C-alpha positions as a LaTeX table, in Angstrom:
\begin{tabular}{lrrr}
\hline
Residue & $x$ (\AA) & $y$ (\AA) & $z$ (\AA) \\
\hline
Unk1 & $-53.65$ & 141.57 & 80.32 \\
Unk2 & $-55.44$ & 144.47 & 77.99 \\
Unk3 & $-53.24$ & 147.40 & 76.99 \\
Unk4 & $-54.42$ & 150.89 & 77.38 \\
Unk5 & $-51.23$ & 153.44 & 76.00 \\
Unk6 & $-51.01$ & 156.00 & 78.66 \\
Unk7 & $-53.46$ & 154.32 & 81.33 \\
Unk8 & $-56.66$ & 156.05 & 79.62 \\
Unk9 & $-59.60$ & 154.54 & 80.83 \\
Unk10 & $-57.87$ & 152.15 & 83.19 \\
Unk11 & $-59.17$ & 152.09 & 86.84 \\
Unk12 & $-56.21$ & 152.46 & 88.94 \\
Unk13 & $-57.13$ & 153.26 & 92.64 \\
Unk14 & $-60.49$ & 154.08 & 94.51 \\
Unk15 & $-60.60$ & 157.93 & 95.90 \\
Unk16 & $-63.07$ & 159.52 & 98.13 \\
Unk17 & $-61.43$ & 162.86 & 97.13 \\
Unk18 & $-62.75$ & 164.00 & 94.28 \\
Unk19 & $-65.35$ & 163.20 & 90.94 \\
Unk20 & $-63.89$ & 164.49 & 87.54 \\
Unk21 & $-65.82$ & 164.35 & 84.99 \\
Unk22 & $-69.28$ & 163.11 & 86.01 \\
Unk23 & $-71.62$ & 162.68 & 82.68 \\
Unk24 & $-68.21$ & 164.49 & 80.70 \\
Unk25 & $-68.78$ & 167.85 & 82.34 \\
Unk26 & $-69.13$ & 167.91 & 86.47 \\
Unk27 & $-66.04$ & 168.39 & 88.89 \\
Unk28 & $-66.98$ & 167.70 & 92.42 \\
Unk29 & $-65.07$ & 167.66 & 95.96 \\
Unk30 & $-65.93$ & 165.49 & 98.77 \\
Unk31 & $-69.39$ & 165.24 & 97.04 \\
Unk32 & $-69.46$ & 169.30 & 96.56 \\
Unk33 & $-69.92$ & 171.14 & 93.62 \\
Unk34 & $-65.90$ & 172.67 & 92.77 \\
Unk35 & $-67.57$ & 175.43 & 90.81 \\
Unk36 & $-70.61$ & 176.22 & 93.35 \\
Unk37 & $-67.62$ & 176.33 & 95.51 \\
Unk38 & $-65.95$ & 179.54 & 93.61 \\
Unk39 & $-69.02$ & 181.40 & 94.46 \\
Unk40 & $-69.95$ & 180.73 & 98.14 \\
Unk41 & $-66.44$ & 179.99 & 99.52 \\
Unk42 & $-62.91$ & 180.51 & 99.30 \\
Unk43 & $-59.87$ & 178.53 & 98.94 \\
Unk44 & $-58.88$ & 178.22 & 102.12 \\
Unk45 & $-62.59$ & 176.38 & 102.82 \\
Unk46 & $-62.00$ & 174.17 & 99.61 \\
Unk47 & $-58.99$ & 173.28 & 100.95 \\
Unk48 & $-59.59$ & 172.04 & 104.29 \\
Unk49 & $-62.47$ & 170.15 & 102.93 \\
Unk50 & $-59.61$ & 168.51 & 100.34 \\
Unk51 & $-57.85$ & 167.17 & 102.77 \\
Unk52 & $-59.78$ & 166.97 & 106.52 \\
Unk53 & $-63.75$ & 166.70 & 104.71 \\
Unk54 & $-64.39$ & 170.02 & 106.80 \\
Unk55 & $-65.81$ & 172.86 & 104.54 \\
Unk56 & $-64.65$ & 175.47 & 107.96 \\
Unk57 & $-61.42$ & 176.94 & 106.93 \\
Unk58 & $-60.06$ & 178.64 & 109.78 \\
Unk59 & $-58.05$ & 176.56 & 111.06 \\
Unk60 & $-56.19$ & 176.37 & 107.56 \\
Unk61 & $-55.63$ & 179.82 & 107.48 \\
Unk62 & $-54.33$ & 180.38 & 110.61 \\
Unk63 & $-51.40$ & 177.56 & 109.93 \\
Unk64 & $-50.59$ & 179.21 & 107.00 \\
Unk65 & $-49.97$ & 182.27 & 108.49 \\
Unk66 & $-48.03$ & 180.82 & 111.15 \\
Unk67 & $-46.02$ & 179.31 & 108.46 \\
Unk68 & $-46.18$ & 182.02 & 106.25 \\
Unk69 & $-45.06$ & 184.51 & 109.05 \\
Unk70 & $-41.69$ & 181.76 & 110.05 \\
Unk71 & $-40.51$ & 181.57 & 105.94 \\
Unk72 & $-40.64$ & 185.52 & 105.86 \\
Unk73 & $-38.28$ & 185.24 & 108.73 \\
Unk74 & $-35.91$ & 182.59 & 107.71 \\
Unk75 & $-33.06$ & 183.33 & 107.34 \\
Unk76 & $-31.70$ & 180.41 & 105.60 \\
Unk77 & $-34.69$ & 179.88 & 103.14 \\
Unk78 & $-34.26$ & 183.71 & 102.08 \\
Unk79 & $-30.31$ & 182.76 & 101.52 \\
Unk80 & $-31.37$ & 180.06 & 99.62 \\
Unk81 & $-33.43$ & 182.13 & 97.55 \\
Unk82 & $-30.16$ & 184.33 & 96.62 \\
Unk83 & $-27.88$ & 181.53 & 96.06 \\
Unk84 & $-31.07$ & 179.91 & 93.31 \\
Unk85 & $-33.09$ & 182.60 & 91.69 \\
Unk86 & $-31.09$ & 183.92 & 89.27 \\
Unk87 & $-29.92$ & 180.56 & 88.18 \\
Unk88 & $-33.16$ & 178.40 & 87.86 \\
Unk89 & $-36.90$ & 178.49 & 87.10 \\
Unk90 & $-39.75$ & 179.21 & 89.47 \\
Unk91 & $-40.66$ & 175.29 & 89.24 \\
Unk92 & $-37.43$ & 174.08 & 90.26 \\
Unk93 & $-36.80$ & 176.84 & 92.62 \\
Unk94 & $-40.24$ & 175.57 & 94.21 \\
Unk95 & $-38.76$ & 172.00 & 94.50 \\
Unk96 & $-35.96$ & 173.12 & 96.17 \\
Unk97 & $-37.36$ & 174.92 & 98.61 \\
Unk98 & $-39.99$ & 172.32 & 99.74 \\
Unk99 & $-37.58$ & 169.76 & 99.73 \\
Unk100 & $-35.27$ & 171.80 & 101.67 \\
Unk101 & $-38.31$ & 172.56 & 104.69 \\
Unk102 & $-39.07$ & 169.13 & 104.09 \\
Unk103 & $-41.78$ & 167.74 & 106.91 \\
Unk104 & $-42.63$ & 166.62 & 111.01 \\
Unk105 & $-44.04$ & 163.51 & 111.77 \\
Unk106 & $-45.25$ & 165.14 & 114.35 \\
Unk107 & $-47.58$ & 167.63 & 112.33 \\
Unk108 & $-50.87$ & 167.14 & 111.61 \\
Unk109 & $-52.12$ & 166.35 & 108.03 \\
Unk110 & $-53.49$ & 169.84 & 107.43 \\
Unk111 & $-50.11$ & 171.36 & 109.08 \\
Unk112 & $-47.83$ & 169.54 & 107.22 \\
Unk113 & $-49.96$ & 170.28 & 103.88 \\
Unk114 & $-50.27$ & 173.92 & 105.16 \\
Unk115 & $-46.85$ & 174.62 & 105.79 \\
Unk116 & $-46.08$ & 173.17 & 101.76 \\
Unk117 & $-48.19$ & 175.48 & 100.75 \\
Unk118 & $-46.78$ & 178.06 & 102.51 \\
Unk119 & $-43.49$ & 178.07 & 101.31 \\
Unk120 & $-44.88$ & 177.10 & 97.75 \\
Unk121 & $-46.79$ & 181.10 & 98.10 \\
Unk122 & $-43.78$ & 182.68 & 99.38 \\
Unk123 & $-41.47$ & 181.21 & 96.79 \\
Unk124 & $-44.06$ & 182.94 & 94.12 \\
Unk125 & $-44.27$ & 186.17 & 96.26 \\
Unk126 & $-40.76$ & 186.78 & 95.70 \\
Unk127 & $-40.50$ & 187.39 & 92.20 \\
Unk128 & $-43.31$ & 190.48 & 92.81 \\
Unk129 & $-41.83$ & 193.18 & 92.79 \\
Unk130 & $-44.44$ & 195.61 & 94.90 \\
Unk131 & $-44.80$ & 194.46 & 98.63 \\
Unk132 & $-47.56$ & 191.45 & 99.97 \\
Unk133 & $-46.35$ & 191.17 & 103.15 \\
Unk134 & $-50.18$ & 192.08 & 104.20 \\
Unk135 & $-52.02$ & 188.65 & 104.72 \\
Unk136 & $-55.93$ & 189.66 & 103.89 \\
Unk137 & $-57.83$ & 187.23 & 106.68 \\
Unk138 & $-60.57$ & 186.12 & 104.22 \\
Unk139 & $-58.58$ & 185.20 & 100.96 \\
Unk140 & $-55.33$ & 184.86 & 103.09 \\
Unk141 & $-53.50$ & 182.36 & 100.07 \\
Unk142 & $-54.27$ & 184.79 & 97.50 \\
Unk143 & $-53.16$ & 187.57 & 98.98 \\
Unk144 & $-49.77$ & 185.97 & 99.80 \\
Unk145 & $-48.77$ & 186.19 & 96.18 \\
Unk146 & $-50.82$ & 189.22 & 95.11 \\
Unk147 & $-49.32$ & 193.12 & 95.52 \\
Unk148 & $-50.70$ & 194.59 & 98.75 \\
Unk149 & $-52.88$ & 196.82 & 96.69 \\
Unk150 & $-55.15$ & 195.09 & 94.62 \\
Unk151 & $-58.52$ & 195.16 & 94.44 \\
Unk152 & $-61.05$ & 192.94 & 96.10 \\
Unk153 & $-62.21$ & 191.53 & 92.64 \\
Unk154 & $-58.53$ & 190.03 & 91.62 \\
Unk155 & $-58.50$ & 188.93 & 94.79 \\
Unk156 & $-61.21$ & 187.15 & 94.29 \\
Unk157 & $-60.08$ & 185.90 & 90.87 \\
Unk158 & $-56.76$ & 184.15 & 91.99 \\
Unk159 & $-58.66$ & 182.35 & 94.45 \\
Unk160 & $-61.61$ & 181.14 & 92.21 \\
Unk161 & $-58.54$ & 179.54 & 90.21 \\
Unk162 & $-56.59$ & 178.33 & 92.84 \\
Unk163 & $-60.15$ & 176.39 & 94.01 \\
Unk164 & $-60.19$ & 175.53 & 90.54 \\
Unk165 & $-56.75$ & 174.29 & 90.89 \\
Unk166 & $-56.78$ & 172.14 & 94.13 \\
Unk167 & $-58.09$ & 169.04 & 93.29 \\
Unk168 & $-58.09$ & 166.91 & 89.60 \\
Unk169 & $-58.81$ & 162.99 & 90.18 \\
Unk170 & $-55.50$ & 161.24 & 88.91 \\
Unk171 & $-54.19$ & 163.48 & 87.01 \\
Unk172 & $-50.78$ & 162.76 & 86.06 \\
Unk173 & $-49.00$ & 164.09 & 88.44 \\
Unk174 & $-51.28$ & 163.14 & 91.22 \\
Unk175 & $-50.69$ & 159.99 & 90.22 \\
Unk176 & $-46.80$ & 160.51 & 90.15 \\
Unk177 & $-47.25$ & 161.66 & 93.88 \\
Unk178 & $-49.55$ & 158.80 & 94.71 \\
Unk179 & $-47.09$ & 156.19 & 93.04 \\
Unk180 & $-44.02$ & 157.84 & 95.69 \\
Unk181 & $-46.62$ & 156.95 & 98.69 \\
Unk182 & $-47.13$ & 153.98 & 97.84 \\
Unk183 & $-43.65$ & 152.87 & 98.65 \\
Unk184 & $-44.40$ & 154.70 & 102.22 \\
Unk185 & $-41.78$ & 157.49 & 101.18 \\
Unk186 & $-42.42$ & 160.80 & 102.72 \\
Unk187 & $-45.33$ & 163.46 & 102.25 \\
Unk188 & $-41.92$ & 165.94 & 101.42 \\
Unk189 & $-40.81$ & 163.54 & 98.64 \\
Unk190 & $-44.08$ & 162.84 & 96.59 \\
Unk191 & $-45.07$ & 166.28 & 96.91 \\
Unk192 & $-41.78$ & 166.90 & 94.88 \\
Unk193 & $-42.68$ & 163.80 & 92.66 \\
Unk194 & $-45.80$ & 166.02 & 91.85 \\
Unk195 & $-44.16$ & 169.41 & 91.17 \\
Unk196 & $-41.71$ & 167.50 & 89.05 \\
Unk197 & $-44.64$ & 166.16 & 86.32 \\
Unk198 & $-46.80$ & 169.29 & 86.86 \\
Unk199 & $-43.49$ & 170.96 & 85.16 \\
Unk200 & $-44.40$ & 168.95 & 82.01 \\
Unk201 & $-46.03$ & 171.45 & 79.27 \\
Unk202 & $-48.66$ & 168.37 & 78.37 \\
Unk203 & $-49.80$ & 169.10 & 82.12 \\
Unk204 & $-48.84$ & 172.04 & 83.72 \\
Unk205 & $-47.26$ & 174.15 & 81.34 \\
Unk206 & $-50.22$ & 174.01 & 79.39 \\
Unk207 & $-51.19$ & 177.61 & 80.94 \\
Unk208 & $-47.86$ & 179.12 & 79.61 \\
Unk209 & $-47.86$ & 177.87 & 76.06 \\
Unk210 & $-51.73$ & 178.74 & 75.59 \\
Unk211 & $-50.95$ & 182.54 & 76.59 \\
Unk212 & $-47.62$ & 182.85 & 74.27 \\
Unk213 & $-50.30$ & 181.33 & 71.54 \\
Unk214 & $-52.52$ & 184.54 & 72.01 \\
Unk215 & $-49.55$ & 187.03 & 72.28 \\
Unk216 & $-48.20$ & 185.61 & 69.07 \\
Unk217 & $-50.74$ & 186.95 & 66.87 \\
Unk218 & $-51.35$ & 190.63 & 66.33 \\
Unk219 & $-54.89$ & 191.33 & 65.33 \\
Unk220 & $-57.61$ & 188.82 & 64.92 \\
Unk221 & $-57.34$ & 188.75 & 61.49 \\
Unk222 & $-53.88$ & 187.49 & 62.06 \\
Unk223 & $-54.38$ & 184.84 & 65.13 \\
Unk224 & $-57.46$ & 183.77 & 62.50 \\
Unk225 & $-54.83$ & 183.33 & 59.61 \\
Unk226 & $-52.37$ & 182.01 & 61.85 \\
Unk227 & $-54.21$ & 179.05 & 63.68 \\
Unk228 & $-55.80$ & 178.27 & 61.05 \\
Unk229 & $-52.06$ & 177.00 & 58.86 \\
Unk230 & $-51.42$ & 175.83 & 62.63 \\
Unk231 & $-54.57$ & 173.41 & 62.02 \\
Unk232 & $-53.52$ & 172.32 & 58.73 \\
Unk233 & $-49.97$ & 171.62 & 59.38 \\
Unk234 & $-51.21$ & 169.30 & 62.12 \\
Unk235 & $-49.85$ & 171.18 & 64.92 \\
Unk236 & $-50.67$ & 171.26 & 68.56 \\
Unk237 & $-52.64$ & 174.01 & 69.69 \\
Unk238 & $-52.45$ & 174.08 & 73.67 \\
Unk239 & $-55.13$ & 174.15 & 75.92 \\
Unk240 & $-58.42$ & 172.30 & 74.14 \\
Unk241 & $-59.82$ & 169.42 & 75.35 \\
Unk242 & $-59.55$ & 167.23 & 77.74 \\
Unk243 & $-58.36$ & 164.20 & 78.82 \\
Unk244 & $-61.73$ & 163.52 & 80.31 \\
Unk245 & $-64.23$ & 165.66 & 80.22 \\
Unk246 & $-66.06$ & 164.86 & 76.93 \\
Unk247 & $-68.61$ & 167.95 & 77.01 \\
Unk248 & $-67.05$ & 171.05 & 78.40 \\
Unk249 & $-64.42$ & 171.81 & 80.91 \\
Unk250 & $-66.73$ & 172.88 & 83.61 \\
Unk251 & $-63.43$ & 175.16 & 85.14 \\
Unk252 & $-63.24$ & 177.23 & 82.28 \\
Unk253 & $-66.44$ & 179.74 & 81.90 \\
Unk254 & $-65.70$ & 180.52 & 85.61 \\
Unk255 & $-62.48$ & 181.54 & 84.64 \\
Unk256 & $-63.41$ & 183.04 & 81.37 \\
Unk257 & $-65.74$ & 185.21 & 82.92 \\
Unk258 & $-62.65$ & 186.75 & 85.37 \\
Unk259 & $-60.93$ & 187.76 & 82.58 \\
Unk260 & $-63.73$ & 189.58 & 80.95 \\
Unk261 & $-64.75$ & 191.59 & 84.35 \\
Unk262 & $-60.58$ & 192.01 & 84.75 \\
Unk263 & $-59.53$ & 193.72 & 81.10 \\
Unk264 & $-58.61$ & 196.84 & 81.45 \\
Unk265 & $-56.56$ & 198.33 & 78.63 \\
Unk266 & $-56.68$ & 198.00 & 74.82 \\
Unk267 & $-53.94$ & 195.49 & 75.14 \\
Unk268 & $-55.74$ & 193.24 & 77.28 \\
Unk269 & $-58.56$ & 193.74 & 75.76 \\
Unk270 & $-57.04$ & 192.57 & 72.00 \\
Unk271 & $-55.68$ & 189.52 & 73.80 \\
Unk272 & $-58.85$ & 188.51 & 74.96 \\
Unk273 & $-60.83$ & 189.36 & 71.38 \\
Unk274 & $-57.69$ & 187.36 & 70.38 \\
Unk275 & $-58.47$ & 184.18 & 72.78 \\
Unk276 & $-62.34$ & 184.31 & 71.82 \\
Unk277 & $-61.34$ & 183.94 & 68.06 \\
Unk278 & $-59.16$ & 180.90 & 68.45 \\
Unk279 & $-62.02$ & 179.56 & 70.49 \\
Unk280 & $-64.26$ & 179.54 & 67.83 \\
Unk281 & $-62.01$ & 178.60 & 65.10 \\
Unk282 & $-61.49$ & 175.26 & 67.39 \\
Unk283 & $-64.90$ & 174.97 & 68.16 \\
Unk284 & $-65.79$ & 175.35 & 64.71 \\
Unk285 & $-63.00$ & 173.56 & 62.98 \\
Unk286 & $-62.07$ & 170.39 & 65.16 \\
Unk287 & $-65.09$ & 170.68 & 68.19 \\
Unk288 & $-62.70$ & 171.08 & 70.85 \\
Unk289 & $-63.65$ & 172.86 & 73.83 \\
Unk290 & $-61.34$ & 175.24 & 75.72 \\
Unk291 & $-59.74$ & 173.85 & 79.20 \\
Unk292 & $-59.11$ & 175.74 & 82.12 \\
Unk293 & $-55.74$ & 176.55 & 81.05 \\
Unk294 & $-56.65$ & 178.57 & 78.16 \\
Unk295 & $-58.41$ & 181.42 & 79.49 \\
Unk296 & $-56.59$ & 180.53 & 83.07 \\
Unk297 & $-52.84$ & 181.89 & 81.33 \\
Unk298 & $-55.01$ & 184.89 & 80.44 \\
Unk299 & $-56.51$ & 184.96 & 83.81 \\
Unk300 & $-52.65$ & 185.47 & 85.79 \\
Unk301 & $-51.55$ & 187.60 & 83.25 \\
Unk302 & $-54.28$ & 190.07 & 83.86 \\
Unk303 & $-53.55$ & 189.64 & 87.17 \\
Unk304 & $-50.16$ & 190.72 & 86.34 \\
Unk305 & $-47.94$ & 187.51 & 86.77 \\
Unk306 & $-45.18$ & 186.95 & 84.75 \\
Unk307 & $-45.11$ & 183.91 & 82.40 \\
Unk308 & $-42.78$ & 181.64 & 83.67 \\
Unk309 & $-44.99$ & 181.85 & 87.37 \\
Unk310 & $-48.28$ & 180.83 & 86.15 \\
Unk311 & $-47.09$ & 176.72 & 86.28 \\
Unk312 & $-45.92$ & 177.87 & 89.87 \\
Unk313 & $-49.33$ & 179.33 & 90.84 \\
Unk314 & $-50.43$ & 175.65 & 89.54 \\
Unk315 & $-48.69$ & 174.01 & 92.43 \\
Unk316 & $-50.36$ & 176.03 & 94.67 \\
Unk317 & $-53.46$ & 175.08 & 94.22 \\
Unk318 & $-52.92$ & 171.53 & 93.10 \\
Unk319 & $-50.58$ & 170.93 & 96.67 \\
Unk320 & $-53.65$ & 170.56 & 98.31 \\
Unk321 & $-54.87$ & 167.72 & 96.26 \\
Unk322 & $-51.45$ & 166.06 & 95.81 \\
Unk323 & $-50.86$ & 165.76 & 99.69 \\
Unk324 & $-54.69$ & 164.69 & 99.95 \\
Unk325 & $-54.06$ & 162.00 & 97.62 \\
Unk326 & $-50.37$ & 161.05 & 99.76 \\
Unk327 & $-52.75$ & 160.90 & 102.94 \\
Unk328 & $-55.11$ & 158.38 & 101.01 \\
Unk329 & $-52.51$ & 156.59 & 99.54 \\
Unk330 & $-50.68$ & 155.46 & 102.48 \\
Unk331 & $-54.35$ & 154.74 & 104.35 \\
Unk332 & $-54.37$ & 152.50 & 101.53 \\
Unk333 & $-51.08$ & 151.16 & 102.05 \\
Unk334 & $-50.68$ & 148.99 & 98.20 \\
Unk335 & $-47.53$ & 149.81 & 95.91 \\
Unk336 & $-48.53$ & 150.75 & 92.58 \\
Unk337 & $-46.50$ & 148.68 & 90.38 \\
Unk338 & $-48.17$ & 148.20 & 87.01 \\
Unk339 & $-47.06$ & 145.80 & 84.20 \\
Unk340 & $-45.25$ & 146.52 & 80.81 \\
Unk341 & $-46.39$ & 144.86 & 77.91 \\
Unk342 & $-42.90$ & 144.16 & 76.12 \\
Unk343 & $-42.20$ & 144.61 & 72.23 \\
Unk344 & $-38.56$ & 143.98 & 71.79 \\
Unk345 & $-36.28$ & 141.36 & 70.06 \\
Unk346 & $-37.86$ & 137.49 & 71.73 \\
Unk347 & $-34.59$ & 136.07 & 71.87 \\
Unk348 & $-31.13$ & 136.73 & 71.15 \\
Unk349 & $-27.89$ & 133.94 & 71.33 \\
\hline
\end{tabular}
């Protein structure tokens, strides 16, 4: 049996949800170009498409408003926040809250998904110093995490990155979700598997590391010197290259354009210039392109999110993709059980 480290190139299942990396450049959700969806539809529409194959996000929106409102008035949830927020990373808080709310077998697939997304969004909103209680009717999920007084551009920017985060084939966290689902476990347990997997810096945590790298340089010259030194020392530059895309990550230009549009003060303009310099060096020296995480971290910074909330926002976007894969895997009802190549001692007396 042929061995492929990290299961690279191994086809581990079939899916109707998305096509990732067609010709090394594209991303489609149930046949629709994900990049074009950011131009024509909202995250709620994309989420409804991914879960129910329906681009009308009105039912998704109504369910989200319902469950988000219930969480706001849930004294037990808010008591739990007080107990755990001061000592746990936001990703651990999300994992705990999702486990706590559970799910009901009586809910439809769409209801179950929006309940989990509402919980994730509510946790993110709880870290906001400003009031986030007013939900925008068009950009409902995005508005649940942002201050009530943000601009339409800021709502649209977060909405777009949520669409781009929503689904991405058999990535590590989605595959973990499907493995759990394949045992006939419940949706909540499967989503928690995805959350735990996304926490790793080689997956969802890459946007945090990318911003930390950008912020570590004082100016463009310092960035050039520092990155070249890192490359010489064979250190990994987070936010570049991709395991599937070979030409470019089609999501990255969308995010980069939003960063360029939203930069407002000298500090943020400098960070953007430093980022572009790193991008230029990586292209020249390594022929590597930025993935969605590189400029994604900068965009979330411009939206005033703390670095430790970047991956939780990734969870918010990706939760619908995880859920869709859970339902698809349960319908397939095949236990995922790969073989291992034994490399230890053959026999011992």
